[in-house]
ChimeraX commands (.cxc) that place a marker at each C-alpha (Angstrom):
marker #1 position 13.12,-30.77,4.84 radius 0.5
marker #1 position 12.23,-33.63,7.45 radius 0.5
marker #1 position 14.96,-34.39,10.50 radius 0.5
marker #1 position 15.23,-38.03,11.72 radius 0.5
marker #1 position 16.24,-38.38,15.35 radius 0.5
marker #1 position 18.71,-40.84,16.39 radius 0.5
marker #1 position 16.90,-44.17,16.80 radius 0.5
marker #1 position 19.90,-45.89,18.70 radius 0.5
marker #1 position 17.41,-45.89,21.98 radius 0.5
marker #1 position 13.79,-45.80,21.85 radius 0.5
marker #1 position 12.95,-42.42,22.14 radius 0.5
marker #1 position 16.13,-40.56,22.08 radius 0.5
marker #1 position 16.38,-37.52,20.29 radius 0.5
marker #1 position 19.16,-35.19,19.13 radius 0.5
marker #1 position 19.50,-31.60,20.89 radius 0.5
marker #1 position 21.84,-30.15,18.37 radius 0.5
marker #1 position 19.33,-28.18,16.50 radius 0.5
marker #1 position 19.08,-24.76,16.54 radius 0.5
marker #1 position 16.38,-21.88,15.66 radius 0.5
marker #1 position 16.98,-19.55,12.69 radius 0.5
marker #1 position 14.19,-17.88,12.73 radius 0.5
marker #1 position 10.75,-17.61,14.14 radius 0.5
marker #1 position 7.78,-15.52,14.11 radius 0.5
marker #1 position 3.99,-15.39,15.17 radius 0.5
marker #1 position 1.37,-14.45,12.63 radius 0.5
marker #1 position -2.27,-14.20,13.31 radius 0.5
marker #1 position -1.31,-16.09,16.83 radius 0.5
marker #1 position 0.13,-19.17,15.15 radius 0.5
marker #1 position 4.07,-19.53,16.26 radius 0.5
marker #1 position 6.38,-20.87,13.63 radius 0.5
marker #1 position 9.80,-21.16,12.39 radius 0.5
marker #1 position 12.41,-22.61,10.44 radius 0.5
marker #1 position 15.53,-25.03,12.02 radius 0.5
marker #1 position 19.27,-24.91,11.56 radius 0.5
marker #1 position 18.56,-27.78,9.24 radius 0.5
marker #1 position 16.02,-26.37,7.38 radius 0.5
marker #1 position 13.06,-27.98,8.66 radius 0.5
marker #1 position 9.74,-25.81,8.93 radius 0.5
marker #1 position 7.92,-26.24,12.13 radius 0.5
marker #1 position 5.08,-25.20,14.33 radius 0.5
marker #1 position 5.34,-24.11,17.98 radius 0.5
marker #1 position 2.97,-26.01,20.34 radius 0.5
marker #1 position 0.62,-22.95,20.96 radius 0.5
marker #1 position 0.83,-22.38,16.93 radius 0.5
marker #1 position -0.05,-25.78,16.32 radius 0.5
marker #1 position -3.05,-25.32,18.46 radius 0.5
marker #1 position -4.13,-22.36,17.14 radius 0.5
marker #1 position -4.36,-23.74,13.71 radius 0.5
marker #1 position -6.16,-26.41,14.87 radius 0.5
marker #1 position -8.61,-24.23,16.92 radius 0.5
marker #1 position -8.18,-26.28,20.16 radius 0.5
marker #1 position -6.90,-25.36,23.72 radius 0.5
marker #1 position -2.94,-25.87,23.98 radius 0.5
marker #1 position -3.14,-28.13,26.73 radius 0.5
marker #1 position -4.87,-30.77,23.86 radius 0.5
marker #1 position -1.66,-30.69,22.06 radius 0.5
marker #1 position 0.10,-31.23,25.25 radius 0.5
marker #1 position -1.77,-34.20,25.97 radius 0.5
marker #1 position -1.47,-35.66,22.51 radius 0.5
marker #1 position 2.16,-35.34,23.03 radius 0.5
marker #1 position 2.29,-36.96,26.36 radius 0.5
marker #1 position 0.26,-39.92,25.00 radius 0.5
marker #1 position 2.72,-39.98,21.97 radius 0.5
marker #1 position 4.04,-43.53,23.24 radius 0.5
marker #1 position 1.54,-44.82,25.13 radius 0.5
marker #1 position 0.50,-48.79,24.83 radius 0.5
marker #1 position -2.42,-49.44,23.83 radius 0.5
marker #1 position -2.46,-46.02,21.70 radius 0.5
marker #1 position -5.52,-44.02,22.83 radius 0.5
marker #1 position -7.82,-43.79,19.63 radius 0.5
marker #1 position -6.83,-39.90,18.95 radius 0.5
marker #1 position -3.03,-40.30,18.81 radius 0.5
marker #1 position -3.68,-43.88,16.75 radius 0.5
marker #1 position -5.66,-42.20,14.17 radius 0.5
marker #1 position -2.94,-39.21,13.91 radius 0.5
marker #1 position -0.04,-41.85,13.44 radius 0.5
marker #1 position -1.64,-43.96,10.95 radius 0.5
marker #1 position -2.23,-40.34,9.28 radius 0.5
marker #1 position 1.39,-39.87,9.38 radius 0.5
marker #1 position 1.85,-43.30,8.09 radius 0.5
marker #1 position -0.05,-42.95,5.16 radius 0.5
marker #1 position 2.39,-39.95,4.12 radius 0.5
marker #1 position 4.98,-42.07,4.25 radius 0.5
marker #1 position 6.32,-40.32,7.42 radius 0.5
marker #1 position 7.85,-41.41,10.79 radius 0.5
marker #1 position 5.50,-41.42,13.68 radius 0.5
marker #1 position 8.01,-42.55,16.26 radius 0.5
marker #1 position 8.09,-38.50,17.73 radius 0.5
marker #1 position 5.98,-35.77,17.63 radius 0.5
marker #1 position 8.18,-32.92,17.99 radius 0.5
marker #1 position 11.57,-31.92,17.40 radius 0.5
marker #1 position 13.39,-31.13,20.61 radius 0.5
marker #1 position 15.59,-27.74,20.38 radius 0.5
marker #1 position 17.53,-26.26,23.10 radius 0.5
marker #1 position 16.28,-22.86,24.10 radius 0.5
marker #1 position 17.21,-20.55,27.39 radius 0.5
marker #1 position 18.30,-24.15,29.10 radius 0.5
marker #1 position 15.16,-25.97,28.26 radius 0.5
marker #1 position 13.88,-28.09,25.68 radius 0.5
marker #1 position 11.37,-26.42,23.65 radius 0.5
marker #1 position 9.19,-28.37,21.12 radius 0.5
marker #1 position 9.13,-27.82,17.29 radius 0.5
marker #1 position 6.40,-29.65,15.63 radius 0.5
marker #1 position 7.56,-31.15,12.36 radius 0.5
marker #1 position 5.22,-31.00,9.04 radius 0.5
marker #1 position 4.35,-34.50,9.14 radius 0.5
marker #1 position 2.81,-34.41,12.95 radius 0.5
marker #1 position 1.52,-30.59,12.07 radius 0.5
marker #1 position -0.34,-31.69,8.86 radius 0.5
marker #1 position -1.71,-35.13,10.68 radius 0.5
marker #1 position -3.02,-33.36,13.89 radius 0.5
marker #1 position -4.63,-30.82,11.59 radius 0.5
marker #1 position -6.27,-33.23,9.56 radius 0.5
marker #1 position -7.39,-34.80,12.76 radius 0.5
marker #1 position -9.29,-31.89,13.95 radius 0.5
marker #1 position -10.35,-30.87,10.12 radius 0.5
marker #1 position -11.83,-34.55,9.39 radius 0.5
marker #1 position -11.38,-37.01,12.10 radius 0.5
marker #1 position -12.61,-35.85,15.18 radius 0.5
marker #1 position -16.31,-36.15,15.31 radius 0.5
marker #1 position -16.76,-32.89,16.06 radius 0.5
marker #1 position -17.37,-29.51,13.47 radius 0.5
marker #1 position -14.56,-27.44,13.75 radius 0.5
marker #1 position -14.64,-24.56,10.98 radius 0.5
marker #1 position -11.25,-23.26,11.79 radius 0.5
marker #1 position -9.32,-26.49,11.53 radius 0.5
marker #1 position -10.93,-27.25,7.97 radius 0.5
marker #1 position -10.36,-23.66,6.89 radius 0.5
marker #1 position -6.58,-23.88,8.17 radius 0.5
marker #1 position -6.27,-27.56,6.66 radius 0.5
marker #1 position -7.60,-26.49,3.22 radius 0.5
marker #1 position -5.12,-23.19,3.13 radius 0.5
marker #1 position -2.16,-25.43,3.72 radius 0.5
marker #1 position -3.27,-28.33,1.82 radius 0.5
marker #1 position -3.33,-25.58,-1.22 radius 0.5
marker #1 position -0.40,-23.69,-0.13 radius 0.5
marker #1 position 1.88,-26.43,1.16 radius 0.5
marker #1 position 3.15,-26.47,4.45 radius 0.5
marker #1 position 7.02,-25.78,3.32 radius 0.5
marker #1 position 6.13,-22.68,1.31 radius 0.5
marker #1 position 3.55,-21.56,3.90 radius 0.5
marker #1 position 5.93,-21.50,6.95 radius 0.5
marker #1 position 8.89,-19.82,4.73 radius 0.5
marker #1 position 6.83,-17.26,3.56 radius 0.5
marker #1 position 5.71,-15.93,6.81 radius 0.5
marker #1 position 9.38,-15.78,8.31 radius 0.5
marker #1 position 10.91,-14.15,4.99 radius 0.5
marker #1 position 12.79,-16.95,3.69 radius 0.5
marker #1 position 12.53,-18.66,0.14 radius 0.5
marker #1 position 12.21,-22.41,-0.03 radius 0.5
marker #1 position 15.60,-23.24,-1.48 radius 0.5
marker #1 position 17.19,-20.80,1.74 radius 0.5
marker #1 position 21.13,-21.53,1.87 radius 0.5
marker #1 position 23.11,-21.29,5.13 radius 0.5
marker #1 position 24.22,-17.74,4.04 radius 0.5
marker #1 position 20.62,-16.96,3.94 radius 0.5
marker #1 position 20.01,-18.29,7.38 radius 0.5
marker #1 position 22.86,-16.25,8.65 radius 0.5
marker #1 position 21.27,-13.06,7.21 radius 0.5
marker #1 position 18.32,-13.71,8.61 radius 0.5
marker #1 position 19.50,-14.47,11.91 radius 0.5
marker #1 position 21.58,-10.95,11.57 radius 0.5
marker #1 position 19.10,-8.80,10.35 radius 0.5
marker #1 position 16.64,-10.36,13.47 radius 0.5
marker #1 position 19.13,-8.53,15.80 radius 0.5
marker #1 position 19.75,-5.54,13.59 radius 0.5
marker #1 position 15.82,-4.92,14.44 radius 0.5
marker #1 position 16.23,-6.02,18.16 radius 0.5
marker #1 position 18.55,-3.27,18.70 radius 0.5
marker #1 position 17.96,-0.46,15.87 radius 0.5
marker #1 position 16.90,2.87,17.35 radius 0.5
marker #1 position 17.51,1.71,20.75 radius 0.5
marker #1 position 20.84,3.47,21.29 radius 0.5
marker #1 position 20.61,7.09,22.32 radius 0.5
marker #1 position 21.58,9.99,19.84 radius 0.5
marker #1 position 25.64,10.42,19.55 radius 0.5
marker #1 position 26.76,6.89,20.89 radius 0.5
marker #1 position 27.54,3.46,19.43 radius 0.5
marker #1 position 26.80,0.32,20.47 radius 0.5
marker #1 position 29.42,-2.63,19.87 radius 0.5
marker #1 position 26.89,-4.74,18.23 radius 0.5
marker #1 position 26.09,-2.18,15.38 radius 0.5
marker #1 position 30.19,-1.20,15.02 radius 0.5
marker #1 position 31.06,-5.09,14.63 radius 0.5
marker #1 position 28.19,-5.62,11.36 radius 0.5
marker #1 position 31.58,-5.63,9.35 radius 0.5
marker #1 position 32.77,-8.75,11.18 radius 0.5
marker #1 position 29.04,-10.60,10.68 radius 0.5
marker #1 position 29.17,-9.52,6.94 radius 0.5
marker #1 position 32.57,-10.87,6.40 radius 0.5
marker #1 position 31.72,-14.46,8.00 radius 0.5
marker #1 position 28.18,-14.47,6.53 radius 0.5
marker #1 position 29.90,-14.08,2.90 radius 0.5
marker #1 position 32.34,-17.22,3.55 radius 0.5
marker #1 position 29.36,-18.96,4.18 radius 0.5
marker #1 position 29.92,-19.95,7.71 radius 0.5
marker #1 position 26.96,-20.53,9.59 radius 0.5
marker #1 position 25.81,-17.44,12.22 radius 0.5
marker #1 position 22.99,-18.69,14.83 radius 0.5
marker #1 position 22.24,-18.20,18.56 radius 0.5
marker #1 position 25.53,-20.13,19.57 radius 0.5
marker #1 position 27.50,-17.89,17.88 radius 0.5
marker #1 position 26.88,-14.02,19.76 radius 0.5
marker #1 position 30.34,-12.36,19.54 radius 0.5
marker #1 position 29.30,-8.99,20.64 radius 0.5
marker #1 position 28.89,-10.04,24.15 radius 0.5
marker #1 position 32.97,-11.36,23.83 radius 0.5
marker #1 position 33.89,-7.68,22.37 radius 0.5
marker #1 position 31.51,-6.16,24.74 radius 0.5
marker #1 position 33.16,-7.53,27.75 radius 0.5
marker #1 position 36.46,-6.98,26.36 radius 0.5
marker #1 position 35.93,-3.41,25.34 radius 0.5
marker #1 position 34.25,-2.29,28.42 radius 0.5
marker #1 position 37.63,-4.07,30.52 radius 0.5
marker #1 position 39.90,-1.84,28.12 radius 0.5
marker #1 position 37.82,1.03,28.52 radius 0.5
marker #1 position 38.05,1.13,32.15 radius 0.5
marker #1 position 41.55,0.08,32.54 radius 0.5
marker #1 position 42.34,3.26,29.91 radius 0.5
marker #1 position 40.49,5.38,32.10 radius 0.5
marker #1 position 38.40,6.46,28.66 radius 0.5
marker #1 position 35.75,8.15,30.44 radius 0.5
marker #1 position 38.05,11.29,30.96 radius 0.5
marker #1 position 39.11,11.26,27.45 radius 0.5
marker #1 position 35.73,10.69,25.44 radius 0.5
marker #1 position 32.98,11.03,28.09 radius 0.5
marker #1 position 31.19,8.83,30.37 radius 0.5
marker #1 position 29.91,5.78,28.40 radius 0.5
marker #1 position 25.65,5.13,29.03 radius 0.5
marker #1 position 23.54,2.03,29.19 radius 0.5
marker #1 position 20.72,1.22,26.81 radius 0.5
marker #1 position 17.91,-1.51,26.99 radius 0.5
marker #1 position 17.40,-4.24,24.10 radius 0.5
marker #1 position 15.75,-7.14,24.17 radius 0.5
marker #1 position 17.42,-10.77,21.85 radius 0.5
marker #1 position 14.63,-12.22,19.56 radius 0.5
marker #1 position 12.70,-14.37,20.95 radius 0.5
marker #1 position 14.28,-17.52,19.37 radius 0.5
marker #1 position 17.50,-16.65,20.86 radius 0.5
marker #1 position 18.53,-18.75,24.52 radius 0.5
marker #1 position 19.49,-14.88,25.77 radius 0.5
marker #1 position 15.99,-13.60,25.56 radius 0.5
marker #1 position 14.77,-15.77,28.72 radius 0.5
marker #1 position 16.84,-12.87,31.00 radius 0.5
marker #1 position 13.90,-10.59,29.16 radius 0.5
marker #1 position 15.05,-6.75,28.16 radius 0.5
marker #1 position 18.79,-6.48,29.03 radius 0.5
marker #1 position 21.16,-3.32,29.53 radius 0.5
marker #1 position 24.31,-2.78,27.73 radius 0.5
marker #1 position 26.84,-0.20,27.40 radius 0.5
marker #1 position 26.93,2.24,24.60 radius 0.5
marker #1 position 29.65,4.79,24.16 radius 0.5
marker #1 position 30.14,8.22,22.62 radius 0.5
marker #1 position 31.10,8.69,19.30 radius 0.5
marker #1 position 34.10,10.46,19.63 radius 0.5
marker #1 position 35.68,7.20,20.81 radius 0.5
marker #1 position 34.69,5.49,17.48 radius 0.5
marker #1 position 38.41,5.38,15.89 radius 0.5
marker #1 position 39.75,4.08,19.07 radius 0.5
marker #1 position 37.20,1.31,19.19 radius 0.5
marker #1 position 37.85,0.36,15.45 radius 0.5
marker #1 position 41.81,0.36,16.33 radius 0.5
marker #1 position 41.03,-1.47,19.17 radius 0.5
marker #1 position 38.91,-4.21,17.07 radius 0.5
marker #1 position 41.49,-4.76,14.50 radius 0.5
marker #1 position 44.85,-4.73,16.71 radius 0.5
marker #1 position 43.79,-6.67,19.88 radius 0.5
marker #1 position 40.34,-8.51,19.80 radius 0.5
marker #1 position 40.65,-9.86,16.65 radius 0.5
marker #1 position 44.39,-11.13,17.49 radius 0.5
marker #1 position 44.52,-11.73,20.48 radius 0.5
marker #1 position 40.97,-11.75,22.37 radius 0.5
marker #1 position 39.05,-13.53,19.40 radius 0.5
marker #1 position 41.00,-17.03,19.20 radius 0.5
marker #1 position 40.54,-17.39,22.99 radius 0.5
marker #1 position 36.69,-16.95,22.80 radius 0.5
marker #1 position 36.64,-19.26,19.78 radius 0.5
marker #1 position 38.34,-21.91,21.83 radius 0.5
marker #1 position 36.15,-21.63,24.74 radius 0.5
marker #1 position 32.97,-21.98,22.07 radius 0.5
marker #1 position 34.61,-25.32,21.16 radius 0.5
marker #1 position 35.64,-26.53,24.34 radius 0.5
marker #1 position 31.85,-25.73,25.64 radius 0.5
marker #1 position 30.70,-27.76,22.41 radius 0.5
marker #1 position 29.11,-24.61,21.32 radius 0.5
marker #1 position 30.73,-24.38,18.13 radius 0.5
marker #1 position 32.51,-26.77,15.57 radius 0.5
marker #1 position 36.16,-26.45,15.51 radius 0.5
marker #1 position 36.48,-26.54,11.80 radius 0.5
marker #1 position 34.08,-23.66,11.96 radius 0.5
marker #1 position 35.96,-21.63,14.62 radius 0.5
marker #1 position 39.35,-22.13,12.37 radius 0.5
marker #1 position 37.16,-20.53,9.71 radius 0.5
marker #1 position 36.19,-17.72,11.24 radius 0.5
marker #1 position 40.21,-17.06,12.46 radius 0.5
marker #1 position 40.94,-17.66,9.03 radius 0.5
marker #1 position 38.52,-14.92,7.70 radius 0.5
marker #1 position 40.36,-12.40,9.97 radius 0.5
marker #1 position 43.88,-13.18,9.36 radius 0.5
marker #1 position 43.19,-12.23,5.30 radius 0.5
marker #1 position 45.36,-8.72,4.99 radius 0.5
marker #1 position 43.45,-5.62,3.94 radius 0.5
marker #1 position 45.15,-3.10,1.84 radius 0.5
marker #1 position 43.71,0.04,-0.19 radius 0.5
marker #1 position 43.60,-0.90,-4.16 radius 0.5
marker #1 position 46.59,0.37,-6.07 radius 0.5
marker #1 position 46.30,2.75,-9.03 radius 0.5
marker link #1:1,2 radius 0.2
marker link #1:2,3 radius 0.2
marker link #1:3,4 radius 0.2
marker link #1:4,5 radius 0.2
marker link #1:5,6 radius 0.2
marker link #1:6,7 radius 0.2
marker link #1:7,8 radius 0.2
marker link #1:8,9 radius 0.2
marker link #1:9,10 radius 0.2
marker link #1:10,11 radius 0.2
marker link #1:11,12 radius 0.2
marker link #1:12,13 radius 0.2
marker link #1:13,14 radius 0.2
marker link #1:14,15 radius 0.2
marker link #1:15,16 radius 0.2
marker link #1:16,17 radius 0.2
marker link #1:17,18 radius 0.2
marker link #1:18,19 radius 0.2
marker link #1:19,20 radius 0.2
marker link #1:20,21 radius 0.2
marker link #1:21,22 radius 0.2
marker link #1:22,23 radius 0.2
marker link #1:23,24 radius 0.2
marker link #1:24,25 radius 0.2
marker link #1:25,26 radius 0.2
marker link #1:26,27 radius 0.2
marker link #1:27,28 radius 0.2
marker link #1:28,29 radius 0.2
marker link #1:29,30 radius 0.2
marker link #1:30,31 radius 0.2
marker link #1:31,32 radius 0.2
marker link #1:32,33 radius 0.2
marker link #1:33,34 radius 0.2
marker link #1:34,35 radius 0.2
marker link #1:35,36 radius 0.2
marker link #1:36,37 radius 0.2
marker link #1:37,38 radius 0.2
marker link #1:38,39 radius 0.2
marker link #1:39,40 radius 0.2
marker link #1:40,41 radius 0.2
marker link #1:41,42 radius 0.2
marker link #1:42,43 radius 0.2
marker link #1:43,44 radius 0.2
marker link #1:44,45 radius 0.2
marker link #1:45,46 radius 0.2
marker link #1:46,47 radius 0.2
marker link #1:47,48 radius 0.2
marker link #1:48,49 radius 0.2
marker link #1:49,50 radius 0.2
marker link #1:50,51 radius 0.2
marker link #1:51,52 radius 0.2
marker link #1:52,53 radius 0.2
marker link #1:53,54 radius 0.2
marker link #1:54,55 radius 0.2
marker link #1:55,56 radius 0.2
marker link #1:56,57 radius 0.2
marker link #1:57,58 radius 0.2
marker link #1:58,59 radius 0.2
marker link #1:59,60 radius 0.2
marker link #1:60,61 radius 0.2
marker link #1:61,62 radius 0.2
marker link #1:62,63 radius 0.2
marker link #1:63,64 radius 0.2
marker link #1:64,65 radius 0.2
marker link #1:65,66 radius 0.2
marker link #1:66,67 radius 0.2
marker link #1:67,68 radius 0.2
marker link #1:68,69 radius 0.2
marker link #1:69,70 radius 0.2
marker link #1:70,71 radius 0.2
marker link #1:71,72 radius 0.2
marker link #1:72,73 radius 0.2
marker link #1:73,74 radius 0.2
marker link #1:74,75 radius 0.2
marker link #1:75,76 radius 0.2
marker link #1:76,77 radius 0.2
marker link #1:77,78 radius 0.2
marker link #1:78,79 radius 0.2
marker link #1:79,80 radius 0.2
marker link #1:80,81 radius 0.2
marker link #1:81,82 radius 0.2
marker link #1:82,83 radius 0.2
marker link #1:83,84 radius 0.2
marker link #1:84,85 radius 0.2
marker link #1:85,86 radius 0.2
marker link #1:86,87 radius 0.2
marker link #1:87,88 radius 0.2
marker link #1:88,89 radius 0.2
marker link #1:89,90 radius 0.2
marker link #1:90,91 radius 0.2
marker link #1:91,92 radius 0.2
marker link #1:92,93 radius 0.2
marker link #1:93,94 radius 0.2
marker link #1:94,95 radius 0.2
marker link #1:95,96 radius 0.2
marker link #1:96,97 radius 0.2
marker link #1:97,98 radius 0.2
marker link #1:98,99 radius 0.2
marker link #1:99,100 radius 0.2
marker link #1:100,101 radius 0.2
marker link #1:101,102 radius 0.2
marker link #1:102,103 radius 0.2
marker link #1:103,104 radius 0.2
marker link #1:104,105 radius 0.2
marker link #1:105,106 radius 0.2
marker link #1:106,107 radius 0.2
marker link #1:107,108 radius 0.2
marker link #1:108,109 radius 0.2
marker link #1:109,110 radius 0.2
marker link #1:110,111 radius 0.2
marker link #1:111,112 radius 0.2
marker link #1:112,113 radius 0.2
marker link #1:113,114 radius 0.2
marker link #1:114,115 radius 0.2
marker link #1:115,116 radius 0.2
marker link #1:116,117 radius 0.2
marker link #1:117,118 radius 0.2
marker link #1:118,119 radius 0.2
marker link #1:119,120 radius 0.2
marker link #1:120,121 radius 0.2
marker link #1:121,122 radius 0.2
marker link #1:122,123 radius 0.2
marker link #1:123,124 radius 0.2
marker link #1:124,125 radius 0.2
marker link #1:125,126 radius 0.2
marker link #1:126,127 radius 0.2
marker link #1:127,128 radius 0.2
marker link #1:128,129 radius 0.2
marker link #1:129,130 radius 0.2
marker link #1:130,131 radius 0.2
marker link #1:131,132 radius 0.2
marker link #1:132,133 radius 0.2
marker link #1:133,134 radius 0.2
marker link #1:134,135 radius 0.2
marker link #1:135,136 radius 0.2
marker link #1:136,137 radius 0.2
marker link #1:137,138 radius 0.2
marker link #1:138,139 radius 0.2
marker link #1:139,140 radius 0.2
marker link #1:140,141 radius 0.2
marker link #1:141,142 radius 0.2
marker link #1:142,143 radius 0.2
marker link #1:143,144 radius 0.2
marker link #1:144,145 radius 0.2
marker link #1:145,146 radius 0.2
marker link #1:146,147 radius 0.2
marker link #1:147,148 radius 0.2
marker link #1:148,149 radius 0.2
marker link #1:149,150 radius 0.2
marker link #1:150,151 radius 0.2
marker link #1:151,152 radius 0.2
marker link #1:152,153 radius 0.2
marker link #1:153,154 radius 0.2
marker link #1:154,155 radius 0.2
marker link #1:155,156 radius 0.2
marker link #1:156,157 radius 0.2
marker link #1:157,158 radius 0.2
marker link #1:158,159 radius 0.2
marker link #1:159,160 radius 0.2
marker link #1:160,161 radius 0.2
marker link #1:161,162 radius 0.2
marker link #1:162,163 radius 0.2
marker link #1:163,164 radius 0.2
marker link #1:164,165 radius 0.2
marker link #1:165,166 radius 0.2
marker link #1:166,167 radius 0.2
marker link #1:167,168 radius 0.2
marker link #1:168,169 radius 0.2
marker link #1:169,170 radius 0.2
marker link #1:170,171 radius 0.2
marker link #1:171,172 radius 0.2
marker link #1:172,173 radius 0.2
marker link #1:173,174 radius 0.2
marker link #1:174,175 radius 0.2
marker link #1:175,176 radius 0.2
marker link #1:176,177 radius 0.2
marker link #1:177,178 radius 0.2
marker link #1:178,179 radius 0.2
marker link #1:179,180 radius 0.2
marker link #1:180,181 radius 0.2
marker link #1:181,182 radius 0.2
marker link #1:182,183 radius 0.2
marker link #1:183,184 radius 0.2
marker link #1:184,185 radius 0.2
marker link #1:185,186 radius 0.2
marker link #1:186,187 radius 0.2
marker link #1:187,188 radius 0.2
marker link #1:188,189 radius 0.2
marker link #1:189,190 radius 0.2
marker link #1:190,191 radius 0.2
marker link #1:191,192 radius 0.2
marker link #1:192,193 radius 0.2
marker link #1:193,194 radius 0.2
marker link #1:194,195 radius 0.2
marker link #1:195,196 radius 0.2
marker link #1:196,197 radius 0.2
marker link #1:197,198 radius 0.2
marker link #1:198,199 radius 0.2
marker link #1:199,200 radius 0.2
marker link #1:200,201 radius 0.2
marker link #1:201,202 radius 0.2
marker link #1:202,203 radius 0.2
marker link #1:203,204 radius 0.2
marker link #1:204,205 radius 0.2
marker link #1:205,206 radius 0.2
marker link #1:206,207 radius 0.2
marker link #1:207,208 radius 0.2
marker link #1:208,209 radius 0.2
marker link #1:209,210 radius 0.2
marker link #1:210,211 radius 0.2
marker link #1:211,212 radius 0.2
marker link #1:212,213 radius 0.2
marker link #1:213,214 radius 0.2
marker link #1:214,215 radius 0.2
marker link #1:215,216 radius 0.2
marker link #1:216,217 radius 0.2
marker link #1:217,218 radius 0.2
marker link #1:218,219 radius 0.2
marker link #1:219,220 radius 0.2
marker link #1:220,221 radius 0.2
marker link #1:221,222 radius 0.2
marker link #1:222,223 radius 0.2
marker link #1:223,224 radius 0.2
marker link #1:224,225 radius 0.2
marker link #1:225,226 radius 0.2
marker link #1:226,227 radius 0.2
marker link #1:227,228 radius 0.2
marker link #1:228,229 radius 0.2
marker link #1:229,230 radius 0.2
marker link #1:230,231 radius 0.2
marker link #1:231,232 radius 0.2
marker link #1:232,233 radius 0.2
marker link #1:233,234 radius 0.2
marker link #1:234,235 radius 0.2
marker link #1:235,236 radius 0.2
marker link #1:236,237 radius 0.2
marker link #1:237,238 radius 0.2
marker link #1:238,239 radius 0.2
marker link #1:239,240 radius 0.2
marker link #1:240,241 radius 0.2
marker link #1:241,242 radius 0.2
marker link #1:242,243 radius 0.2
marker link #1:243,244 radius 0.2
marker link #1:244,245 radius 0.2
marker link #1:245,246 radius 0.2
marker link #1:246,247 radius 0.2
marker link #1:247,248 radius 0.2
marker link #1:248,249 radius 0.2
marker link #1:249,250 radius 0.2
marker link #1:250,251 radius 0.2
marker link #1:251,252 radius 0.2
marker link #1:252,253 radius 0.2
marker link #1:253,254 radius 0.2
marker link #1:254,255 radius 0.2
marker link #1:255,256 radius 0.2
marker link #1:256,257 radius 0.2
marker link #1:257,258 radius 0.2
marker link #1:258,259 radius 0.2
marker link #1:259,260 radius 0.2
marker link #1:260,261 radius 0.2
marker link #1:261,262 radius 0.2
marker link #1:262,263 radius 0.2
marker link #1:263,264 radius 0.2
marker link #1:264,265 radius 0.2
marker link #1:265,266 radius 0.2
marker link #1:266,267 radius 0.2
marker link #1:267,268 radius 0.2
marker link #1:268,269 radius 0.2
marker link #1:269,270 radius 0.2
marker link #1:270,271 radius 0.2
marker link #1:271,272 radius 0.2
marker link #1:272,273 radius 0.2
marker link #1:273,274 radius 0.2
marker link #1:274,275 radius 0.2
marker link #1:275,276 radius 0.2
marker link #1:276,277 radius 0.2
marker link #1:277,278 radius 0.2
marker link #1:278,279 radius 0.2
marker link #1:279,280 radius 0.2
marker link #1:280,281 radius 0.2
marker link #1:281,282 radius 0.2
marker link #1:282,283 radius 0.2
marker link #1:283,284 radius 0.2
marker link #1:284,285 radius 0.2
marker link #1:285,286 radius 0.2
marker link #1:286,287 radius 0.2
marker link #1:287,288 radius 0.2
marker link #1:288,289 radius 0.2
marker link #1:289,290 radius 0.2
marker link #1:290,291 radius 0.2
marker link #1:291,292 radius 0.2
marker link #1:292,293 radius 0.2
marker link #1:293,294 radius 0.2
marker link #1:294,295 radius 0.2
marker link #1:295,296 radius 0.2
marker link #1:296,297 radius 0.2
marker link #1:297,298 radius 0.2
marker link #1:298,299 radius 0.2
marker link #1:299,300 radius 0.2
marker link #1:300,301 radius 0.2
marker link #1:301,302 radius 0.2
marker link #1:302,303 radius 0.2
marker link #1:303,304 radius 0.2
marker link #1:304,305 radius 0.2
marker link #1:305,306 radius 0.2
marker link #1:306,307 radius 0.2
view
C-alpha cells in the first residue's frame, strides 16, 4: 500500500495520482488514492497529533534541509526503522489546479510517534491516537473510515466515486424534473461492470449535459415539454470541480425523458462520446486504452431476450 515517487531527479515526484474518496472523521481528513494508498490530509495529520496545522507545514518545509533539524531527523529515522522511504514527506495530487499534499502511512505514523513518544512534552492526544492506530493499523483504520474494504478493487473504487456523486446530487432536483447525471447512471453502471476506472478525471455528465442542452435549444423543446429549470449541486470535496463551490445545472421536465433517452442512445453515444473521449486522451486526462474500452462497451448491441 505504498507509492514510490520517481527518483530520476532528486525531489521529483509523479503527479498522476487521483483521490478515490476522502472523508473527515472527528476533524481528521483522510482518504484513499487511485493506487490504493491510504493517506491523511495535512490538517488531518495535525489534528491526529494534537498540534497546529502550521507545525505540519514546517516539518514539510524542513524535510530536505541540510543539515536536518532534530525533529525531522528523528521522524526520518523512525521511517527508516519501519523500512520506509524517507525521501519525501507527502504524495502530490493535482486538485483544483493546485498541488494537494497527501501524507502516506509511513510519514503519518512516524510523525504521530514523534509527538506521542519523542517530542519531550506531554501530549496525551497524540498518545491516545498512536495507541489506536498501533492496535488497528493505519491501512485498516483509513479504509474503514472511508467505507472501503482493505482488498478493494478498481470496481470498488469506481463504485465509491459514483456513489459519492449520487450523494451530492440526491434530493437536489425539483419534483417533476430530471437531471442528466441521474439519467446516465446506466452509462456509469456499464463501465463499472467492465472494471473501467471511474474517477474525478472522468465526468461524462458535463459532456452529456452540454450536448443535450445544445440539442434542447436547437429543437426548441421548451415549446414541446415546458421550460427547463436550474438546480444547485456540489461535487464531492475531493473532486477538482468542487473548488468552484456549489454550481447550477439544468434539470428538465420529466415528460422529456423519452426524448432524452433516444437522443442519448442514437446521438450522444454514437457521435458525441467518441469526440469527448478523444479530447480527454489528447489532454492527457484519459489513457487511450481506457477510452477505447469505454467506446467498446457501448458498441455492444442490446436486444430483448427471445422466448
